[in-house]
C-alpha positions, -999 to +999 in steps of 0.1 A: -534-333+060-532-316+094-498-305+107-495-294+143-469-266+144-440-268+168-412-257+146-415-225+126-384-234+105-403-261+086-395-253+049-431-260+040-440-227+058-419-206+035-450-193+017-461-175+049-429-165+065-427-127+061-427-129+023-439-099+003-465-101-024-439-092-050-416-120-037-445-145-039-452-134-075-417-131-088-394-150-065-379-184-068-404-212-073-440-211-086-459-178-087-483-177-057-507-154-039-521-153-004-558-155+004-571-146+039-603-160+054-623-191+048-647-172+025-619-160+002-603-195+002-637-210-007-641-185-036-606-192-048-613-230-049-647-224-066-628-204-093-606-235-099-574-221-082-550-247-069-542-245-031-506-251-020-508-248+018-531-234+045-525-219+080-555-221+104-561-215+140-574-247+157-611-235+157-610-232+119-593-265+109-625-285+104-640-258+083-609-256+062-609-293+056-645-292+046-638-265+021-608-283+006-630-313-001-612-339-021-579-321-016-581-323+022-555-351+025-531-336-002-530-300+010-511-294+043-532-275+069-507-261+094-523-252+128-511-236+160-521-208+184-529-174+169-498-160+186-476-186+170-491-180+135-487-143+139-450-148+148-447-168+116-465-144+092-458-110+108-495-102+111-525-113+132-548-138+115-580-119+124-601-143+102-584-174+114-573-187+080-546-179+055-538-199+024-512-199-004-524-207-039-509-210-073-515-180-095-537-189-125-525-180-160-538-147-173-564-147-201-559-132-235-576-097-234-594-103-267-609-135-255-618-121-222-639-092-236-653-111-266-687-117-249-686-087-225-710-057-226-696-036-198-659-036-188-637-015-166-602-005-175-579+005-146-550+026-157-521+028-132-543+026-101-515+019-076-533+015-043-543-022-037-571-010-014-586+010-043-582-019-067-599-043-043-628-019-037-633-014-074-634-052-080-660-054-052-682-028-070-677-046-103-690-078-088-718-062-069-730-035-093-722-051-125-695-053-151-684-083-171-646-080-169-617-058-158-586-049-177-556-036-157-527-018-173-491-030-167-484-004-140-517-010-121-515-026-087-518-064-088-554-075-081-540-106-064-521-086-037-532-098-003-547-064+006-566-061-027-581-096-023-590-088+013-607-055+005-625-070-024-640-098-001-625-123-026-644-109-056-611-105-075-612-143-077-647-142-092-645-113-117-628-121-150-597-099-154-564-097-171-535-074-179-541-050-208-515-039-234-505-003-238-530+021-254-516+019-290-527-017-289-555-016-264-576+011-281-579-008-314-586-040-295-616-023-278-628-006-309-626-037-330-647-055-304-674-028-306-667-009-274-673+028-268-644+040-247-657+063-219-630+080-199-639+093-164-620+126-165-623+162-153-620+179-187-640+209-201-657+187-227-667+159-202-705+151-201-723+141-170-722+103-166-759+100-162-765+119-195-740+095-212-757+065-196-791+076-211-777+071-246-749+046-240-743+020-267-745-017-261-708-021-253-690+004-230-654+003-216-653+026-186-617+039-180-604+051-146-571+066-140-545+068-112-553+084-078-531+114-083-525+122-119-557+108-133-558+094-169-528+096-192-528+117-224-528+084-243-560+072-225-577+106-231-568+105-267-581+070-271-615+079-255-646+082-276-662+103-248-651+118-216-676+117-187-676+131-152-697+129-120-713+163-112-701+175-078-712+201-053-697+224-026-664+230-044-654+193-044-640+184-078-639+146-076-644+114-056-618+088-046-613+065-076-630+035-060-661+056-051-661+072-086-660+037-101-690+026-081-711+057-090-702+055-127-709+017-129-743+022-112-752+049-137-743+026-165-758-006-151 
């Protein structure tokens, strides 16, 4: 259903009208997230996510309807000039398309990792850009699932989805319990917990990779403080990326990519 915009006060536009990610997730009404670009919308639909509404510049309307397929007549596609849509959302639609979608229910962690061989655990990584970049590496380099701790940035934040190129909608992920419950869950499933940490006993990640067991859970910590004491205590091994020229570490997203490549 195509709706030509001439009134920005249409209540059906509320999903896009300067609402924050937190408000979309926790506010009144259904829990939602925002997806930018036709590519990301297509990946969301392929993952089985339910669209609620779409904003599109005129040149993108036909492409949006083609991607919506059988839902093209049920989902409103609001269209207007780029300037008008920017006035509504508070940002320029560089990719021409923005959609609101219902958040899918989170999977049970035990079920998610049951058939996995390589997983990534993100502990309190707070920058959505880093979370999105890590998910892109998980999808491109290879891991089967991601667990994020309760205080980790939401992978379905708009910026995280954009930086990930929509791969957060492809990679299986869920929220993890605290370490007293998470560590036994991983060990019972046969995972070796490898914490990426700058500790005196840490081994080079390539050396660990040469003898890595079948199932590995790679744990990465927050951008500033690194891994918590609970995470380090739960680890079976601590690994690090050897550095040169007095540099002690990489950005967490870059470190994740290097470590995953070593373990791939």
